[in-house]
N, C-alpha and C positions, 0 to 999 in steps of 0.2 A: 709221457710224450716228450720227445726231443724237439725243441723249437726249430732247430735247423731243418728238421724234416718238413716243416710247414713251408719254408722257403723253397725247398727242393720240389715239393708238391706244386707250388705256385709256378715254378719254371716249367714243369711238365704240363700243367694246365694251359699255360700260354702257348706252348708248342702245339698242343692238341687243337686249340682253337684256331690257330693260324694255319694248321694243316688243312682244316675244313674251309676256312675263309681268310685269305691273306689280308683282308681289309677289316677284320672283325673289330679290332680296337680303335681303328680310325673311325669306324661307324659308331662305336660305343661312345666315343668322345664327343660326338655331335649333340648329345642330349638324350633325354629319356621321354618316352611316351607310353607309359604303362596303361593297360586297360583296367587293372585291378589293384585295389588296396587290400592287403592281407594283414589282419590283426590277429596275432597268435601268441602263444605262450613262450616264455624264455627257455623252456625246457630244451635241453640239448638234443633230444630225440626228434624234435619237430622242426625239420629243415624245410622251410617254406617252399622255396623254388623247386627243390629236388622232389618233394612228395607230389608236386603238381606237374612234374615233367617240364618245368619252365627254366629259363636261364636269365642272365644279366639283361636288364632293360625291360623285362616282361612284367614285373610285379613290384609295386612299392610295398615295403614291409615295415611293420611296427610290431614289436614284441615286448611283453611285460609278464609279470607273474600272474598266471591264470587268465590271460587274454581279456583284460578288463577295459571297459570304457567308462572312465570316471570324469564327471564334468569339471571337477576341480584340479584335474591332472593337466597342467599346462602343456606338458610334453605330448601326451596323447592327443589332446584337442588340437594342438598345432599340426600334428601329423595328419589328422583327419581333414582339417581345413585346407592344408597345402595340397593334399592328394585330390580332394574333391573339387576345390575351387580353382586351383591353379593348374594341376596336372590334368584335371577333368577326367578322372577315372570313371568308368561306367558301372563298375561293380565294386562293392565293399564286402569283404568276407571276414566274419569273426569265426576263428577256428580254434576250438578247444581240443582237448585230447584226453582219453581215458588214462588212468593212473597219474592224474595231475596232482603234484605235490601241494600246490597252493590251495586247491579245492579240498584236499584231504586235511590240510592244516586247519582250514576254516571249519571243518566238522568237529574239531577237538574243543573240549571245554578247558582251555588253557590260556594263560597269559603268554603271548608270543612276542612281547616287547615291541620293537619298532614295527613289526609286521601287523600289529593289531589294527592300525588305521586302514591299511590296505585290505586286509582280510575281512574287515567289517562289511565291505561291499558284498562279499560272497556270502557272509552270514545273513545279510539282508535278503539275499536270494533264497536261502534256506527258510528264513522266516516267512517270506511271501508264499512259499510252496510247502510249508511244514506238514500240512495234512496229508498231501500226496506222499511226501518223503517218509514221514513217520509210519505210514502204512506198509512200507517196504521193509520186511524183516531181514532179508539178506543184506548184510552191510556192503558187500561188494557191488550189488545191484543198486543200492541206495547211492553209493559213491558215484557210479556211472550216471545215474539219473541226475544227480546234482551237477555233474559236468555238463550234461545236455541243457538243463534248465538255466545254468549260468550263461551258456552261449546265447540262449534265447533272450535272456534279460539284457545282455550286453548289446544285442541287436536292437532291442527297444531303446536302450540308452543312445545308440547311434541315431535312431530315427527321431529322437528328441532334439537333435541339433539343427540349427538354422541352415548350416551348410548342406546337410543331407536333404532336408526338406526342399530347399531351393533347387538343388541338382535334380531331384526327382521331378519337380514341376517343370523345369526347363529342358531336361534331356532324358528323363526316364531312368535315372540311376536306380540300381537295385541293391538291396542289402541281403546278404546270405548268411546263414548259420550252419557251420559244418563241425563235425567231430572227427579227429584223426584217431583211428584205432591202432595203438602201438603194438597190439598183439598180432594184427593181420596186415598192417600197412594200408588198410582201406580208408578212404575219405567217405564219411557218411553225411549226406545232405539232410538236415533237419527240416527242410521244406518250410522255411520261415515265410509266413503269409505277410509280406511287406506291407501291402496296401491295407490289410485288416488292422495290423498293429498301428499303422499311421492314422487310420480313421479313429481307432480307439483312443488315441492320446491327443488328437488335434484340439479338442475343447480346451485343454490346459496348456499343451505344448505347441500351439500354432505360432511359430516364431518368424515365418517368412511372409 
């Protein structure tokens, strides 16, 4: 890739936006009011706004390896708090994807150096669901299922936070778990039962 091409693409993008709406950037500069926080993987194939058919100003985005919600991750927790408490998004989406390198790495019995601490969170998901996962003989299907289970557990981690609990109580915020199928381009809704998960954890995680 030639970096100069990026700047040429940017110029073309500006022209295309202005051709549709001459005040596009003037309006964009006035601030943001997204309805949705998207927490996805850093994988280059998962282009958040594009795969949802959305554009600048429509979605607040946070990405990391394997779309994790880790309570000790100050960066991720700050994003959640800002989006939920200050931007007042009404939907939070955790979106994983098939063929996730982070999930695949976590399935390996190997010392991965600095990644060990991060991947331990995914290995814990495997540990919690090992009976189901070990019953799957096809490795590719086991891999896909761990992607899905990881999304579900990260949704639970979101529901454990005080910001999400308060926003649910005050304005009905919803948490969603999706998977992006890189083979077909489809978004798959895992049908997270937000209120069920919330009720299940409230005895211990009632923070609001």
